[in-house]
N, C-alpha and C positions, 0 to 999 in steps of 0.2 A: 621190029617182031617180039621184042623184049615188051614194049608198050601196049601191042596185042594180047601177049598174054595176062598180063595185069589188068586190063580191061574186062577180057573173059574172066579174071578171078574176082573182080571187083564185081561184076554181075551178076556172078554165079552166087559170092555171097548176101549181097543183096535180097536174090530171090529167094535161097536160105532163110534167111530173116524175116522176110515176109510170111512164107510158109509156116513157119516156129509160131510168129505170132499170131496168124490165123486160127492153128490149129490149137493153140492157149485159148483164144476168144472163143472159139468153139467149144471148148472144154469146158468153160467157165459159165458161158450162156447155157450149157446143157446141165451141169449143177445144180441140184436142189438147192435152196435159200435154207440157213442153217439160225434157225429158231430154239433158243433154250428158254424155258419158262419157271423160275423159280418164285416157287408160295412157300408162305410162312412155315407150313409143315404139312404132311398127309397122313396124320392120326385123327382127323374128324371127319365126319361123312361133309360137312360144308367144302373143305378144300378138295374129297375126291371128285366131287361135283364139278369144282373149277376144271381139272385135272380131265373130266371125261370132255367137257366140252371143248379144251386146249387140244387134244388127242383126236377129235371127230375134225379140228381144222386141220391139224397136220395132216390127214387122208384127203379130206376132200379140196385143200390147195397145194397136194403134192409136195409135202413142205420137210425138212427133215429135220424131225422138230423132237426134244424129250423132254419131260416134267420134272424135277428135281424138287430137292425140300431138306432143308438139315437133321440131322438123324437124332433122336432124342436118345439114343445110347451113350453117346459121347457130349460132357457137358464144354468139349471144345468146339463141338460141332454147330457152330451158331450160323446164324443166316449170313454173316460177313464173311464165314470164312468160305463156305458154300459157293457167295457172289467172287472172291478171289480166285478160286477154280475155275470157275469159269469164265472170268475174265483172262484166263490163261488160253482157254479155249477159240477164244475169238469168234463168237457167233456172227451171225450179220444181225441179228436182232436180239436186244434181250428185254423180255415181257418178264414182272417181277411184282410182287405183291410185297411191298419194304413194310420195316416194322415201325421208321420214322427215329430209329437211332440215329446220334452223330454218326456211328462206327460207319451204319449202311448208307446213310447220306454220301459219306466220303468216299466208301466204293463204287457207289454209283459214279460220281462226279467222275471219276478216274475211268469209269464207261465211256463218258460221254468224251473225256479227254481223248480217248481211242479210237472217237468216231464210231463207237456202236450205238446204235439209237436204243433208248431206254423206252419200253412202255410199261405205264403204272397199272395193275390189275388188282379189283379187290379194294385196295389201299391207297388213298391219294397222299402226298407228300409235297412240301413246296421244294422241289429240284426244277431248279433253272431252267434246265434246257430237255427236260423230259417230253417227249413226241407227245404222248396221250396218255389221259385218264381214261380206262374202261371198270365202269362197276357202278355203285348204286349212290344217289346223295343221300347223307346220309341223315342230315338236316331234314330231308323228305320225310325217310322213312320213319324218323323219329315223331315228326309232326302228324304221320300219318296213322302210327301207333298209338298216340296219346288220344288221336281225334274216333279211333276205334274202340277204345277205353272207353271216353267218356262219354262216344254215344248208349254206354248202357248205364250211365249212371246219373247221379241230378247235383246241380249247384248245391257246392257245398260238404259233397262229401269227400273224404280222405282216400287218396291213392297211396300206395309205396312205390318206391323209385329206388329200391337197391344196388347199389355196386359200390366198388372196393376204390381205396383211395389210389389205387394202380392205375384203374381206368379213367383216371382222370388225366395220366399220362399219352394217349391214345387218342389221336385227334379222330378216327372214326367212333369214339364213345362219346366224347366231348361233344362232337355234332349229332349223334343221337337223345343225348340228355336234353342239348337243348332246342330241340324239335319238338320232343315231347312235354316239355316244360312248357314252352309256349302253346304248344293247342290245349294241354289241360288246364291252364291257367286263362286261357282266353273262355272255358268252358265253366269256368267257376268252380275249378274241383281243385282240392286243397294237395300238394304234394310234399309226402313224408320221407326223408332222406336218414335222418338220422341214424348213427352207427355208436348207439350207445353201448357201450362196456364191450368194447370190441376193439382189439389191436390191429392197427392199420397193417401192422408185417404180418402176420398169421391169418389175417381173417378169411371167413371163405363165404361166399352168395348165402348160405343156411345161415350161418350166424346173424349175418346184416339183418337177413330175413325176421329170425326168431326176433334179434332185440328191435326193430322198427315195432313188430306185433307186440312185444310187451309193453311199448310204450303206449302205443297208438293202435288200440283195439277195437275202433270200430273201421280199419279197414276194410273198404270197399272195392279195391282193386290194385292191380300191382301189373305195371309196365317194369319190362329187365331189357336190358342193350343188347342182349343178344338168346340163342334159346338155351344153350347151357345153363345160365343163370336161370331162365326161367323154367325150365324142371326142377331146378334146385327149391327155388323161391317154392313151387306147386307142391315139393315134396314136404317142406315146413307146413303149411297149409293144410294138410292133409293129416300129419300128423297131430294138428292142434284141435282136429275136425271143424275145421273150417272148410267154407265154398265158397273161394274168392276166384273171379276172372282175371286170369295172368294175359299178359299180352307179350309177344317176343318180338323179334326181329332180325328172322334168317330163314325160318322154312325147312327147318331139316323134317325126315319123318317123322321122329318119336313126337315132335309140336302137332304136324298135320293129321297123324293118328289120333289125339287126343283132340280136334275140333270134329274130327270124322265119327270117334267115338260118343263126342256129345258134351265131353269132359270141361272143355273149353268152348268159349263161343265163337272166337276167332283169331284168327292171327295175322302177322303181315309177313310177307318174304320176299328174299331177293332173289334175284337169278344167276348164280354162280355158274349154270349153265353155260347162257349166254356170255356171262363174262370171259370165260375160257375159249368161245369157239371165236367172238367177237373179237380177243386179243391177236390169236393167231390171224383172221382174216386184216386186222389193220396193219401188224407185221409186214404181211405179203405189201400192200401197198407201198410201204416205207420201204421197200426192197426196190422196188420198181420205180420209185421217186414221185410215185402220184401223195396226192395232197390229201389228211386224214385231218378228224374234228382234233379238236386240244381236249375236250370232254365227251364223252359217249354214256349217257347216263341208260344203264340197263335197266329199270324201272323197278318199279315196287308191287307185286300181287296183292291181294285182299283176301284171304284164305275163309270162308264158310263152310258151312258143315254142306252146302250146295255145291262147292268146286274142290272140294278136300278129296274126293277119289280120283278125281280127274291127277291134279299136283299128285298123288300117289304113287299112280301107275307109272305117271313119268318117269320120278324122281327112283322107283325100285328099279323101273326098266336100265337107267343109266349105271346102276351100281350093281347089275347081275356078276 
């Protein structure tokens, strides 16, 4: 009799454990994947377009997601501390635009150690166990920008490539410089980068551009490695009463407006919206255990007066 009671009790416990296990599995299967996107900042138009793409991905793929960035209100609230907070949240996937610093590299390795897949967006770094990089081939965008600038010039012309010493620490900027230098030199264009009488510690693009024009007054064009630098360089050119084409490399609204109104002949543009959207699509594939591409190139657009309005309408619609 006692043995029968123990047998019934054992069967009951096994049934209860199985039931609880099924309930837990059902709950887990019904949970939305948790994906956190960490961007370098959200104070620029560019990264807000990346954010818009990611948030559309959250909606389309039914993902519990959020986009965060360090706050400029606190000097302590830098990218590494933001990532440390997210690590404690244990998301299913981290999507991040890293800055390439040793501290950020170290914290990303901790995500990998905790079995949290890391997808890089916008900026690629040599993280050994990254799942994928989604963004622009920065050498290619530099190369195409150089080609576009050279197409309106003649062999032997001089062009300015203004950049700051700190830009050389960025893998993104280094690749853009290399790509532009290659295509410009292939076209027989002379590239001027001197930083005359400028302090590397406190220099600005405007100061660098002014210094280049003072030493090389025959400059016929400018390639700047991002659109903020492009607009600063253009301001110096206007102040000096010159009319010189400037090619940028991001495709923010201000640059495209300058193309549309004829101030600039053209520019090259990344696709930050696609970066954000595809990064979420990729994160979902990771959660499902599907194979993903190691590198996903989101392409480069050549913007001219003919297609500037179409691009403007699209970007303005995203940022309403």
